[in-house]
C-alpha positions as a LaTeX table, in Angstrom:
\begin{tabular}{lrrr}
\hline
Residue & $x$ (\AA) & $y$ (\AA) & $z$ (\AA) \\
\hline
Met1 & 66.49 & 97.10 & 179.43 \\
Thr2 & 66.95 & 93.40 & 178.62 \\
Ser3 & 69.51 & 90.96 & 179.90 \\
Cys4 & 71.14 & 88.02 & 178.19 \\
Ser5 & 69.14 & 84.85 & 178.29 \\
Arg6 & 70.55 & 82.30 & 180.69 \\
Arg7 & 69.94 & 78.64 & 180.94 \\
Pro8 & 67.59 & 77.62 & 183.71 \\
Ser9 & 69.45 & 76.91 & 186.92 \\
Ala10 & 68.36 & 73.28 & 186.85 \\
Thr11 & 70.37 & 72.61 & 183.67 \\
Arg12 & 73.54 & 74.36 & 184.81 \\
Arg13 & 76.29 & 72.34 & 186.41 \\
Pro14 & 76.51 & 72.60 & 190.15 \\
Ile15 & 79.25 & 74.97 & 191.23 \\
Arg16 & 81.23 & 72.25 & 193.05 \\
Ile17 & 81.51 & 70.04 & 189.99 \\
Arg18 & 82.43 & 72.94 & 187.74 \\
Ser19 & 85.01 & 74.12 & 190.26 \\
Ala20 & 86.58 & 70.65 & 190.46 \\
Val21 & 86.80 & 70.38 & 186.67 \\
Leu22 & 88.38 & 73.82 & 186.37 \\
Gly23 & 90.77 & 73.02 & 189.19 \\
Lys24 & 92.05 & 69.90 & 187.43 \\
Arg25 & 92.51 & 71.77 & 184.17 \\
Arg26 & 94.27 & 74.64 & 185.92 \\
Trp27 & 96.63 & 72.22 & 187.68 \\
Arg28 & 97.51 & 70.56 & 184.37 \\
Ile29 & 98.19 & 73.90 & 182.67 \\
Glu30 & 100.25 & 75.29 & 185.55 \\
Ser31 & 102.36 & 72.16 & 185.88 \\
Thr32 & 103.01 & 72.09 & 182.13 \\
Phe33 & 104.12 & 75.72 & 182.12 \\
Ala34 & 106.30 & 75.08 & 185.18 \\
Gln35 & 108.02 & 72.23 & 183.33 \\
Leu36 & 108.56 & 74.39 & 180.26 \\
Val37 & 110.18 & 77.07 & 182.40 \\
Glu38 & 112.26 & 74.67 & 184.49 \\
Arg39 & 113.42 & 72.08 & 181.97 \\
Tyr40 & 113.58 & 74.16 & 178.82 \\
Gln41 & 114.74 & 77.47 & 180.33 \\
Leu42 & 111.78 & 79.17 & 178.72 \\
Lys43 & 112.14 & 82.17 & 180.99 \\
Gln44 & 115.35 & 83.15 & 179.23 \\
Val45 & 115.21 & 83.11 & 175.47 \\
Trp46 & 118.14 & 84.80 & 173.84 \\
Ala47 & 116.49 & 85.37 & 170.49 \\
Arg48 & 117.46 & 88.40 & 168.48 \\
Asp49 & 114.22 & 88.78 & 166.58 \\
Leu50 & 110.62 & 87.56 & 166.58 \\
Trp51 & 111.25 & 84.84 & 163.99 \\
His52 & 113.91 & 83.10 & 166.06 \\
Phe53 & 111.91 & 83.54 & 169.27 \\
Gly54 & 108.86 & 81.91 & 167.68 \\
Asn55 & 110.96 & 79.10 & 166.27 \\
Arg56 & 112.55 & 78.31 & 169.63 \\
Leu57 & 109.22 & 78.44 & 171.40 \\
Val58 & 107.62 & 76.05 & 168.92 \\
Arg59 & 110.56 & 73.61 & 169.18 \\
Lys60 & 110.42 & 73.59 & 172.98 \\
Val61 & 106.66 & 73.07 & 173.11 \\
Leu62 & 106.90 & 70.34 & 170.47 \\
Ser63 & 109.61 & 68.48 & 172.37 \\
His64 & 107.54 & 68.69 & 175.57 \\
Thr65 & 104.51 & 67.31 & 173.72 \\
Ile66 & 106.55 & 64.43 & 172.30 \\
Ala67 & 107.94 & 63.62 & 175.76 \\
Met68 & 104.40 & 63.55 & 177.17 \\
Gln69 & 103.27 & 61.21 & 174.38 \\
Leu70 & 106.22 & 58.89 & 175.01 \\
Asn71 & 105.37 & 58.78 & 178.71 \\
Ala72 & 101.76 & 57.95 & 177.93 \\
Ala73 & 102.85 & 55.20 & 175.52 \\
Leu74 & 105.07 & 53.68 & 178.22 \\
Gly75 & 102.22 & 53.74 & 180.72 \\
His76 & 103.68 & 56.49 & 182.89 \\
Pro77 & 101.83 & 59.62 & 184.01 \\
Pro78 & 102.20 & 62.15 & 181.17 \\
Leu79 & 103.77 & 64.96 & 183.21 \\
Arg80 & 106.43 & 62.83 & 184.91 \\
Leu81 & 109.12 & 63.54 & 182.34 \\
Ala82 & 111.92 & 62.45 & 184.66 \\
Leu83 & 110.73 & 58.85 & 184.26 \\
Leu84 & 111.94 & 58.93 & 180.65 \\
Leu85 & 115.52 & 59.37 & 181.83 \\
Asp86 & 115.49 & 56.44 & 184.23 \\
\hline
\end{tabular}
């Protein structure tokens, strides 16, 4: 019986650093999904078929991405979309 080869423990990232990196990424993903649900009513999509559902989903994600880019261009934090309305 053989096991998969693993990198030596000296070359692996310490668990604390890896946990911090994953925590930041998870926070970013969760806050983005929360904004999509809250601002774009993504929880309720009244699409009659898969084509229209996909189209609406793509439009909402695209508009969120554009809003984040505008915030970054204005020097604001990317996920503070309310700052665009002020």
